[in-house]
C-alpha positions in Angstrom: -17.7 -173.8 48.4 -20.3 -176.5 47.5 -19.5 -179.8 49.4 -19.8 -181.8 46.1 -16.9 -179.7 44.6 -14.7 -180.7 47.6 -15.8 -184.3 47.1 -14.8 -184.2 43.4 -11.4 -182.7 44.3 -10.6 -185.3 47.0 -11.8 -188.1 44.8 -9.7 -186.9 41.9 -6.7 -186.6 44.2 -7.1 -190.1 45.5 -5.5 -191.6 42.6 -1.6 -191.6 42.4 -1.7 -191.3 38.6 -3.8 -188.1 38.7 -1.5 -186.7 41.5 1.5 -187.3 39.2 -0.3 -185.7 36.3 -1.0 -182.6 38.5 2.6 -182.6 39.7 3.7 -182.5 36.0 1.3 -179.8 35.2 2.6 -177.7 38.0 5.8 -177.2 35.8 3.6 -175.9 33.0 1.0 -177.0 30.5 1.4 -180.1 28.5 -0.4 -182.2 25.8 -2.0 -185.6 26.5 1.0 -187.4 24.8 3.4 -185.5 27.0 1.4 -186.4 30.2 1.1 -190.0 29.2 5.0 -190.5 28.7 6.0 -191.6 32.1 3.2 -194.0 32.5 2.9 -197.6 31.3 -1.0 -197.2 30.6 -2.8 -196.4 27.3 -3.6 -193.0 26.0 -7.4 -193.8 26.5 -6.6 -194.6 30.2 -4.7 -191.3 30.5 -7.7 -189.5 28.9 -10.0 -190.9 31.6 -7.8 -189.6 34.2 -7.8 -186.2 32.6 -11.6 -186.2 32.4 -11.8 -186.8 36.2 -9.2 -184.0 36.8 -11.2 -181.7 34.5 -14.6 -182.5 36.1 -13.1 -181.7 39.5 -11.8 -178.3 38.0 -8.1 -179.2 38.7 -7.1 -178.8 35.1 -8.3 -177.0 32.0 -8.1 -177.9 28.5 -6.6 -175.2 26.2 -6.7 -174.7 22.5 -3.7 -174.1 20.2 -4.4 -175.1 16.6 -4.9 -178.9 16.7 -3.2 -179.2 20.1 -5.4 -179.3 23.4 -2.7 -178.6 26.1 -3.8 -179.1 29.7 -2.9 -176.7 32.5 -3.3 -176.8 36.2 -6.1 -174.8 37.9 -5.3 -173.8 41.4 -8.9 -172.9 42.8 -10.0 -176.4 43.8 -6.6 -177.1 45.4 -6.8 -173.8 47.4 -10.2 -174.6 48.6 -9.1 -178.1 49.7 -6.1 -176.7 51.4 -8.3 -174.1 53.3 -10.7 -176.9 54.4 -7.7 -179.0 55.6 -6.2 -176.0 57.5 -9.0 -175.9 60.0 -8.1 -179.5 61.0 -4.4 -178.8 61.1 -5.2 -175.9 63.6 -7.3 -178.2 65.6 -4.5 -180.9 65.9 -1.9 -178.3 66.5 -3.9 -176.8 69.4 -4.7 -180.3 70.7 -1.0 -181.4 70.8 0.0 -178.0 72.4 -2.5 -178.8 75.2 -1.2 -182.5 75.5 2.5 -181.0 75.6 1.3 -178.7 78.6 -0.5 -181.5 80.3 2.6 -183.8 80.0 4.8 -181.1 81.3 2.6 -180.6 84.3 2.7 -184.3 85.0 6.5 -184.4 84.9 6.7 -181.2 87.0 8.1 -179.1 84.3 6.9 -175.9 82.8 5.9 -175.9 79.1 8.5 -174.7 76.6 7.1 -171.3 76.1 6.7 -170.6 79.8 9.7 -169.5 81.9 10.7 -171.9 84.8 8.9 -171.1 88.1 
């Protein structure tokens, strides 16, 4: 995955309004007006948020007659999750090692090992 795509994904996700829009789209596609309903901001402001999400590839614009419903695109979120997963594994391993070390200091065997 190109690094700039990941940058665009995380930049788009940094805003709580955009995260709320994505959460709404997880339930199904919606029009701009439907997406704007819960927010106390203008339609042009919502449109700017949607453009950021579109550029990041997080949403797609459909075409149904005069309506342009938006829908969630899972690819960039999957890529971000895979990137984050490597750090989750790192911290999990580090915390397991810390737990073992603390158990040794306290004279106890770690959870997964039988008592000696």
